[in-house]
N, C-alpha and C positions, 0 to 999 in steps of 0.2 A: 389744855390740849396735852396729850400724852407724848412723851419722847418716843421716837422710832429710830433705834440705833442698830445698824447692821455691822457685822464684823468682817465682811468681805465685799468686794466689788466684782466678784467673778461673774456674776450674772450680766455685767455690762459687756462682756466679751471684748474688752479693749485689747485686742491682740497686739497692736503696735504701740500701745501707750500704757495708760493707767490700769493694768489688768489685775494686779495682785490683790491688795487688801485696802482699796479705797473705801471709805465709809461715807454713806449718805446719812445725814442727821439734820434735825431742825434746831437751830440755836434760838432760844426764845428770850433773848435779852431785849431790853426796851429799845424800840426803834431799830432793831436788827433787820438783817436781810430777810429772814424767815417771816417776820411779822409783816413786812412790806409785801412779800410774796403772797401771803395769804390774803392780805387786804386787796391787792391787785386782783387776785382770782375772784374773791367774793364780790367785789364791787363790779368788775367787768362782766363776770358771768351773770350777775343779777340783772344788769342793764341789758346785756345781749340776749339773755333768755327771754325777756319781755319783747325785745325786737323780733326774736325768732318766732315767738308765738303769733305776733301780729303778721309777720311775713308769711307764715304758713297758711294764713287764710287765703292768700292770693297765689301762692306757688307751692308746688309739691316738692318739699325738701326732705332729705333723709330724716326719718323719725328716730328720736332717741328712745331707749327703753323707758317703759312707763315709770319705773322707780328712779329715774334720773332727775335730780333737781340741782339747784344751785349749790347747796351745801355739800351734796354727795360728790359733785364735780370738783369742788375745791378740795374736799378730803381726798379724792382720788389722786390729786397731784401732791398734796402736802404730806401724806403719810410716807412717801418715799424719801423725803429729806433732801438735803443739798450735799454736794460733794465737799469733803474736807481735805485740804491740801496735805496735812500732816499724816494722813492715812492712805495716801496714794503711793503707788510704786510702779515702776516700769516692768514689763515682762522681760525675762531673760530670753534672748533669741535662741530658739532650739536648733540652730544650724551652726556650721563652722563659721567662726569670725576671727579675723586676724589683726594683729597690730600693724602689719605692713602688707597690704594686699599686693603691692607691686612686686615684692620679693616672691610671694606665693605664685602669682601669675607667670612671672619670668621663669621660675623653676619648673612650673608645669609645662611651659612651652619648650624649654630645653630638653626635658626628659621625653617629651613627645617627638621632638625633632630627631632624637637619637634612638628611639625604640624601634624594634622590628615591627613590620606591618601587622603581623598576627596579634601583637600586643596592644594595638591602638584602642580597641574597644574598652579595655580596662582603664586606660588613661582618660578616655572621654567620659567615662563614668565618674572618675575622680574630679574632672573639670566641672561636670554638671553639679557636683556637690558644692564646689566653690561658688558657682554662679547662683545656686539656690540661696546661699548666704547673701548675695547681692539683691535678692528679691527681684531678679530679672527673669521673667518667665520665658522670654524669647531666647535668651542665651541658654537657659536651662534646657528647653526643648530642642534647641539646635544640637546640643551635646548628646542628648538622648538619641536623636536621629542618627548622629554620627556613630555612636556606640553600637546601635542596632545595625548600621551599615557594615561595620567591620567585625560584627560578632561571628565567631567561628562555630561554636557548638549550639545545639538545639536549646539547651537550658537558657543560655543568655538571650537567645532570640525570642523565646516565648515571654520571658520576663520583660524585656525591653519593648517588644511590640505591644504587650498589654499595658505597660506604663504609658506609652504614646497614645494609645486609645483612651486610657483613663484621663489624660490631660484634656481631651475634648469632651469627656463624660458622655460617650456615646451610649452608655447604659440608660441615659435619660431620654433618648430619642425613641419616639413611637415607631413600632414596626421593625425595630432593629434587635436581633438576638445577640447573644454573646459571641457566636461564631459567624455572624454576618460579615462578609468581606466588603470593604469599602473600595476595593480596586487598587489599593496601595500595596506594593510588594512587601514593604517593610512592616506592614501591619496585618498582612494576610495570614489567617490562622493556619492555612495549609502550607504556605511558604515558610512559616516559622518552624514547622516540623521537618523541614528538609535539611539534613546535615550538610555541612560543607561551607566553604568560605568563598563568597562571590560578591565583593563590594560593588562591582560595576552594575549589578542587577538591582541595586537598592531602589533606584528611581523608576524601574520598569513597571509596566502594568503586570499585575499578577496573573497566574493562569486562570483564576476565576473570571476576571474581567475579559480575558481573551476567549472565554467559553470553550476551553479545551475539554476533551472527553475524560481527561485524567481525574478520577475521583478517589484514587487510591493513595492515601497519605504515605509518604515515604518512598515513592517511586515516581519516576518521570514518564512511565509508560502507562498506557490504558490498561484497565483490568482485562485479563484474557480469559476466555472460556477454556475449560479444561478438556483436553483431548485424551481420552483413556485408550491406552494401547491394548487391544484385545489379544495380542500374541503373548501368551504367558509361558512360552517354551523356555524362556531364560530364567524362570523362577526355580531356584535350586535350594531354597531355605524356607522353613515353616516355623513361625512363632505360635506356640500353643498357649492360649490365654483362656482359662476355664474350659468350656466346651467348644470354644471357637478356635479356628486355625487361620492364621494370616500368613499367606505365602508372599515371598519377595525374592529379589535377586540379591545374593550375598554380597557381591562386590559393590552394588549401588547402595545397599543399606550400610555397609561398612564405611562408605565415603561420607556418611552424615557427621561422624565425629571420630576423634582418636580413641575414645573408650570403646565405641562399637567396632572399630578396626582391630583393637587389641582383643576384643571378645571373639570376633569372627575369624581373625587370621593370626592370632597370637598363640600362646602356649596353653590356653584354656581348653578344656575338653569340648566346649561348644564349637571350637573351630573345626572339629572333625565330625560334628553331628549335623544332620539335615533337619532335625527337629529340636527346637529350643523351648523349654518351658519357662514362660515369662509371667506367670500369674501372681507371683509374690512381689512384683514391683509397683503395684498400684496403678498400672496403666491398663485401660480398657482395650478390648479388641477393636473397637471403633477408632480409638486414637492411633493404635498401631497400624490399622489399615490406612488411615490418613497419612501416616508417616511414610508408608510404602508409596502412596500416590505422590507424595512430595519428592521422593527420590527420583521419580520419573519426570515430574512437571516443574519442580522448584517453585510451586505456587500453592497458596492455601485459600485462595479466594472462593473456591467452590464449596468450602465447608461451612457449616453453621457455627455461630460464635462459641457454643459450648464445646464443640469438638476442637476448635482452635485453642480454647483455654486449656484443655487437657493436653493438646499437642505442645503447648508452651511449657507445661510442666515437664513433659517428656524431654523436650529440648534442653531445659535447664538442668535436669537430673543427669543427662548424658552428654552435656556440653556440645549440643548440636547448634553451633553458632548461626549458621546460615538459616536453618529452620526457625530458630528463635527470632532472628531479625524479621523474617517474613510474617511470623505470628504477631510479633510486636507491631509491625506496620499495619497489618490488617485490623487488629483490635483497636489501634489508635484511630483508624478511619471510622470506627463505629461511634466514637465519642462526639456526639453532636449537641448535647445539652447537659444541664446540671445533673439531672436524674441518672443519665448514663455514666457521667463522670463519677458520681458517688458510688454507683454499682461496681465499676471496673477498677477504681484506684486501689482497692484492697488486693485484688488479684495482681495488679501491676507491682505493688510494693512487695507482695509475698514472693513474686518471681523476679524481682529486680528488673523489670522490663522498662528500659529507658524511654522508648517512644510512647508507650502506653501511659506511663506516669506523666510524661511531658504533656500529652494530649489532655489528660484529666486536670493536671495542674493549670494548663492554659485556660480551661473553662472556669476554674475557680478564680483565676486572676482577672479574667475578662468580665466576670460577674461582680467584681468589686464596685462599691463597698458592701453590696448586699450579702456576699458570701461571708463577710466577717460576722454576720449575725446567724450563720448556720453552725450549730454546735458540732456537727460531724466534720465539716470542713475545717473548723478551727482546731479540732482535736488532731486532724491530719497535719495541720500546718505548724502548730506550736508545741505539742506535747513532746517530751524528750524521747519517748519510745518511737513516735512517728518520725521525728527528726532523724533518728538513727536509720530507719528504713529508707527515708528519702535520700539520705547520704549514700546508702548502699546502692540505690538506684541512680545515683549521679545527679540528684536534684536538690542539694542544699548549697546555698551560696550566700555570701554577704548581700549581694544584690537582691536576692529574693526577699530576705527579711527586711532589708532596707525599704524596699517598695511597700511591703505589707505594713511595716510599722509607721511609715509616713501617713498612710491612709487611716490607720487606727488612731493616730494622734489627731488627725483632722476630725475624726468622728467623735472621739471621747478621750481626751488626754489622760484622764484619771482612771481609766478602766483597767481591769486585770488583764484583759486581752492585749492592751497596749504594752503593759509591762512585760508580759511573757514573750511577745514578739520582739521587743527590744532586747530581752535577755538572749534569745536565739541569735539575734543580729550580732550581739557582742561576742557570743561563742564562735561565730563564723568569721569575725574580724581577724585579719592577719596583717594587713598593711597598717602603717602608723596612722594615716588619716582615717581609716575605717574604725580603729579603736577610739580615736579622739571623738568621732561623731557618735558612735554607739554609747560610750561612757557619758558624754555630755548630755545626750538626749535622755538617757536613763536618769541623770541628775535632775533635768528639767521636769520629768514626769513625777519623780519622787517628791520634788518640791511642791508641785501642784497637789499631790496627795497628802501633803503635810507630814510626810515621813522624812523629817529633816536630817536625822542622823544618816540614813541611807543616801539621801541626796548629797550630803557633804562627802560621803565616801566615794560616790560615783564621780562627782566633780573633781575630787582630788586625783582619782585615777586618770581622768582626762588630762589634767594638768601634768601628771607624770609622763603622759605620752606626748606632751609638748603643746597642748592647746591652752594658751595663756588666758583666753577669754573665759575659760571655765573657772578662773579665780573669782569672777563675779559671782558664780554660783556658790563657791565655797564661802564667800563673804555673806551672801544672802542667807544661806543655811546656818551659818554661825550666828548671825543676828537673830534668826528665828529661834535659836536655842538659848537666847538670852545673853549673848556676848556681843553687844553692839560695839563696845570700844575695840574689841579684838577685830571685828569686821572693819572698823574704821582704819585701824593700823595696817591691816592687810591691803586695803585700797591705797593707802599712803605709800606703801612699799612698791606697789605696782606702778604708781605714777612716777616714783623716783627711779625705778629700774628700767623702764621702757619708754620709748618715744610716746609722748602724751597723745591720747585719743579722747574723743568726746565722751565715749561710754565710760571711761575711767572716772572722770569728774562727775558724770551723772550718777554713777553708783556710789561714789564717796559722799555725795550730797545726802543720801538716805540715812547715813550714820552720823551726820553732823548736827549736833544739837543747837549750835549757834545759828540763829536765823540769818544773820548777815553773811556768815561764811557759807551757809547753804545756798543762798542766792548767788554768791560769787562763784561757787562751784557750778551751778546751773548755767550761769552766764558764760563761764569758760567752756562748758560742754557745748553750748549753742555756737560759740565762736569757732570751736574746733570742728564741730559737725552740726551745721544748721538744720539737718534733716532729722535729728532726734526729736521725737514727739513729746516725751515726758516733760522736759523743761518748760515748753510752752503751756502745757496743761497745768503744771504746778503754778506758774505765774498767773495763769488765767483764774484759777480757783482762788489764789491769794488776793487778786484784785476784786473778785466777787465778794470775798469776806470783808473787804474794805469798802463795800458798797460802790465800787467803781465798775459798774456793769459794762459800760462802753469800753473800758480798758480790757475787761475780760473777753469781750467779743472780739476786740482787735487782736488779742493774743491768739485766740483760737483761729481767727482768719488767717494768721500767718501759717498755720499748719495746712489749712484747707487750700491755701494757694499752691502748695506743691504735692499734697497728698490728701485726697478726699477719702475719709474712712468713716465707718458707721459710728464709732465712739466719739470722734471729733464733732460730727454732726449732732450727736446726742447732747454733748456738752453745750454746743452753741444753742440748741433748742431750749435747753434749761435757761440759759442766760437771756434769751429772747423772751421767754415767758416771764422772767423776773422783770424785764424791761417793759412788759406790756405789749410787745410786738407779737401778737398771736398769729398774724399772717406769716411773718417770717418764721416763727416756730413751726407752723403747719407746713411751710415749704420745705424746711429742713427735715421734718418728720417724713414727708412723702419721699424725699430724695433718699433718706436713710433706709427706708424699707424697700426702695428699689435696689439699693446695694445688697441688702440682706433681708428678705421677706420674713425670716423667722426671728429677727432680732427682738429681744425682750429688753425694754428700757427700765431704768430705775431699779437696779438690783434684780433684774429678771422678773419683776412683778407685774409689768404692764406691757401688753402686746401693742405693737404699733398701730394696728387698726383701731384699737380702743382709744389711743391717744389722738389719732386723726378725728375720731368721732367726737371726743370731748372738745377738741379745739374748733371743730366745725360748728359747735353751738353758738360761738360768738364771732365767727369769721364769715362774712357774707361773700361766698364764692359764686362765680358763674357756673351753672350746672349743666347747661346744654352743650352738646358736642361742638356746635357751631361757635359758641362763645369760647370754648376751650381752644379751638383751632386759632381763633384770633389772638388769644392770649399766648399761644405757642409761637405764633409769628412775632409777637412783641418780645418775648424772652429770647427767641432765637436771634432776632435782629440786634438785641442789646448784648449778645455774646454771653448770655447768662445760662450756662449749661445746667447748673443745679436747679435754677428756676424752671428750665425746660423739662428736666426730669420730673419735677413735681407736677407740672401740667400734664405730662403724659401719664403719670401714675393716676392722676385724677380721671383722665379720659378712659383709662383701662378699668377703673372702678365702675364707670358707666357702661363700658362695652368690653367685657373681659376677654373675649376670644379673638381680638383683632391682631393678626400677625404683623400687620404694618406698624402698629404702635409698639409691639415688642421689638421690632427691628429698629425703630427710632430710639428706643431705650438703649439698645446695644451700641448704636453709633455714638450717642451722648456719653455713655460710660467709657467707651474707648477714648474719647476726647479727654476725659478726666483721668485716664490711665488706670481705670478699674477693670483690668483685663478679665479677671475671673467672673465678675458680675456680668460683664459684657457678653462673655461666652454663654453664660446661663440664659441670658435674655435671647441670644441668638438661637439657642436650642429650643426655647419656648416658642419663638417665632416660627421655627421650622415645624414644630409639632402642631401649631395652630394653622399652618398654611392650608388654604382651601383649594389649591390647585397644584399640579405637578410642577409647572414651570416656576412657580413661586418657591416651592420647597427646594428645588434644585439651586436656586439663587442663594438661599440661606445656607445650604450645605456647602456651596462654593465659598462663601465668606468664612465659614468655619474652617475649611481647609486652608484658605489663605492666611487666616490669623494664626494657624499652627504651623506655618512654613511650607505648605504644599501648594506652590504657585501654579505649576503646570496642571495639577489636578483641579484647581479652582477654575482655571480657564476652561478646562474640559466640561465642568459642570455648567458654566455660563453658556458655552456653545450648545450643550444639550438642551438647556432651557430655551434658548433662542429657536432651536429646531422645533420645540413644542409650541411655543408662542413668543412672538416678538414682544419684548417689554423693556421699559426704561431700565429697571434694575439689572436685568441680564446684560444688556449692552454696557451699562455703567460698570458692572463688576469686571467684565472682560477688559474694558478700556483701562480701568484702574490698575489691574494686575499687570497688564502689558506695559503700562507707562513706567512701572517700577522695575521691570525686568529687562527692558530693552531701551536703548538710548540713541540708536542710529536714526538717520533722517527718514528712511522709508518706514520704519516702525512708528515713528512719531506721526507721520501722515495717516497711517492706518488707525492709530489711536484717535486722531481727529475725526476720521470717518465714523468710528464706533460711537464717539460722543455725539456727533451730529445725528446718528441714527437713534441714540437714546433720547435726544431732545425732541424727536418727532413722535415719540411714544407718550401716552398719557402719564402724567405724574403731577404731584403738587409743587407749588412754588418753592418750597424749602429745598427739595431734592434737585429741582431744576437749577436753582441758584448755585448749588454745589457743582453740578455738571457744567454750567456756564463758566464757573471759576476755573475748573480743571481744564476745560477746553481752551480758555484764554492762556493758561500756563503753558500748554503745549504749543500754542501759536507763538508765544514768546520764544520757546526753544527753537522753533524753525524760522525765527526772525520775521514773523508776520505781526508787527506791533500794532498796526491800525486795527486789524481784526481782533487782536487781544483786547484793545481798549473798548471796542464795541461789546465784546462778551462781558467784560468786567462791569461796564455801565449797565448792561441788561441785568446782570446779577444783582447790582445795587438797587435797581428799580424794583426788584422783588424781595428786598430786605435781606439780601445775603451780605451782611456787614463785613465779613472777612475779605470780601473782594477789594476793599480799600487797600489791603496789603499788596495784592497782585497788581493793582493799578499803580501803586507807588513804585513797584519794580519796573513797570513799563516806562513811567516818567523818568526814572533814573537812567534807563538804557537810552532814552532820548536826550540825555543830558539836561533834563529839567529837574535839577536837584531840589529846588524850592518847592515845586509842585509835588514831588515825591514826599518831602517832609510834611507838607500840609495834608496830604492824603492820609499819612499815618497818624497825624494829629486828630483827624476826624475819627479814625478808628479808636484812638485812645479815649476821646471824649464820649463816644457811644458805649465803650466798655467800662468806663470809669466806675460806675455804680453797680456793676454786675457782681455776681457771686464768683466770677471766674478770674481769680488773680493770675492764674497761669497764662490765660489768653492776654491779659493786660501786660504781663511781663514780656510776652512775645512781641507785643506791639511796641513797647518801649525799646526792646532790643533791636527790632527792625528799624525803628525811626533813627536810632543812633547811627545807622549806616548812611543816612542822608543829611547829617548835621555836622557842625564844626566840632572840634575836639572837646571843648568845655561842655557843650550841651550833650554830646555823645557820652562823655564821662558821667554826667548826671543821670542820663537815661539808663545807662547800664547799671549804675548803682541802685536805681529804683528796681530794675529788672531782677537784680540779685536779691534784693530784699523781699520782693514778691515771690520769687521762685528760685531758691538757691541751687536747684538742680540744673539750671540752664548753664551750659558750659561756655557759650560764646563770650559773655562778659569777662570771664577770667582770661580767656585767650586774648581778647582785645587788650586788656590792661597789661598782660604780660608782653605782648608785642610792642606796645608803646614804651614800656620800660626797657625792652631790648633795644629799640631804636635809639633810646637816650643813653645807651651804653651802661645801663644799670642791670647787668647780667644776673647778679645774685638776687636782686629784688624780683626780677622776672621769673627766675626759677622758683622763688618762694611763693609767688602768686599762683603759679600752676600747682605747686606741691600742696598748697592749702586746699585746693579743690580736689586734687587726686586722692587726698587722705580719706575723704568721705564718698567720692564718686570716681573710681578708676575708669576713666573714659578713653576711648580710642583716640579722639582728637587731642585731648589734653596730653596724653602720653606721647603721641607722635610729635607734638609741638615741643614738649620738654626734651625729647630725644634730639630734635633738630637743634635746639638751643645748646644742649651739651655738645653736640657734634661741632657746632660753630665755635665753641669755646675750646675745642681740642680734647674734650673729656670723652674719649671714644668708649671706654668701658661703661660709663654711665649711660651713654647713648645706646649702646647695645642692650643694656639691661632694660631700659624703657621700651625699646623696640620689641624685645621678647615678650614683655608684659602686654603690649599693644597687640601683637600678633596672636597671643592667646585669646584675646577678645575677638579678633577678626583675622584669621590666617590668610584671607584673600586680599587684604589691603595692600595694593601694589606699591604705593609711595613708602609705606613703612617697611615693606620687605626690601626695597632697594636701599633704603637707609640702613637697614639691619645688615645687609650683605657688605656694604661699605664699611660700617663700624667694625664688623667682625674681622674683615680682612686687615684693617688697620691695627686692631687689637692683637692679631696673630703675628703681624710683621714686626 
């Protein structure tokens, strides 16, 4: 067999892990992994192929292509090779990353607390960039909304509102155009073109949703019909243009601008003439007549667009500001689609028309990412000449190019378009953080393009601006240029000069030729930051090369416990194929392509549907929808969210247009913290919805998931008014339960959930509703009713109800019963693919057990999911109670280093305060308040610490 060696692993799209240059190859040594792999495939595929042929006589199974046989299937897998650990490398994060996030957050809050209100938008944009480095979509979107709320000028408004719209990818919704208004004032295309500062109106319904008559962008009044005054006795001046004469009132015409006033009342000879020859100025008689009408009406709405364009030229040439503003607003109102924007933006740029250019630019931005593929639009946005014109019109900014470049990087990180947009972004950067981000991202892109010298230059520029993490890029580019030892020394110096971070040791491991030292660096990286993916992947591949497939799978399972990603699922599917567990590999493949339907496996050579087809040859699956529903109940009841995703993927293959199944996908993906994929599935559910009331529910969930709770409730109410349904009542109840906590509101939520349960639905959703209803009953102290609801939920296989039932038993002082209930949940979830749910169960059980068992349970929870913060807080509290203050602070600091969390920071601040360290307490409070400015307990502690520091 021929060797198949690839020089890059880019096709694997391992965004968070082994993205760079991992190689897949087949090692053909005697008794090696590759030989066993091929033997597995050939033997199993031969046997299962015969079974499949026999089975097809009785059932209608999916048919393979005629040319598919055992050998070709084996070859289809084998040619891609196996991953090699020595050729894997982690991707450099293309966002801002800091040695000490607490310092950065605290500084951001202090500056925000002291800045003038009109400057808040800029600081919110900076904060959004910090949170983007956290990979926290909710915090990022919250900052974007706040930045839009406090935006002063039209330019910022159109960019921020377009970005908020892009976050929901409304461009993918059927029946929604780029300027369709969703009723949100912050995202309304007309509201974004209104100048002025009005943060209080941000959450109001926009004028579109209120169905106001105002359709004239730029004014708050309805379009007026022109009333022509027939009395021309006051006309005392005539402009002669060619053979035409345009009569007007000298005083009114002079009031248009200072140049006209000087012409008509100054020392020029025209001031004494009743006839002025105006033919040489390039202004037509029609435009001059329109100007005369404007002097009387102060309105241009009665003119045709060509006349207004000419009038705009006149206004620009003679500094007629009021007339220019009216022309600008009128022309902006005509921009309703891409074609119109393309036609008018040239005029707008030529005449430096602020609103017209804004309206055209808004269409381009709201059409992203498709407008990136339009050569004309791109020429307007990134050419140097067009940038100068945009700047003259008041529409160049760091934010504009930041938005454009982020989308370009998502679309194609190596494209020339991406490079040019990032260069424009760097040119517009003025703040320190802006330069850090622009230079660092240019370095990342150049590294991807294999332009290593330029990459090193940009990374070094970012370091000069104070971005320490860019030294990783300098080291990587240095290594690519053949200076590995120099890269190693650079990482050594970083570790010695700064507080150690996991990414420092991870990067140094790449340049360490000693296998033992490399493993030590990777282990240290995991200890400092257990959320780094690369060390797990390296260790997994190493174990695979040592024929320890179970160990390799266990290592990858550690990643999937806290972060489900396509590349991790791909690696595990590889290992499962090697092990001969084709059902498990098929499950992972189906889940993988739910996360990313376009993912290409094995160096970008094999599409997922082909892999599923190949594995289906020797995996006997149930193919009827009824069987799939039964299987879904089983995976759901065992808390196996990845298994449930695979079943739903299979069901959709049988019934592609079912919006209900897309909705299920979205819910499962949200449980797995795959927000982006969940939003995509929700959009598909909305597009596939067969009725208006169903579509409204999905739109409501989309709004809720992007932070618009009141609007989500409105969608639910509208859906109910069209048709009562389980999902509409459930949506309204769910959102209200999170926004209100008073007794009356809780009773209303109970009523809504009871109404939901009266409507038709399947057992899986009703189990969730029963569990939610029981939780509200607990809140209003109706424990017996809560028990009934939880038991009913368990009867229809809603396994998570065990946790709620344990809570009720605990409130009834039945601690042993609560512990036993959580043990039942742990037993059912023990063999699922959902380590995060299992970690949650162990964490919850610790609340109902004695100290030693709680300590053990929390250790397991941390191992399964290191992102859970309660175990760190519990251990720190125990240490504090035992008067081990320094150890308690260390326990919290260890977690804060890789997960700056509100609760962790608040608790550490409280510890510092109790120890009399008020400056440290204030510092932690500032960082916590940057994460959540509304957290009352932290704010009270902050005020106390601040007063003590000042006194």
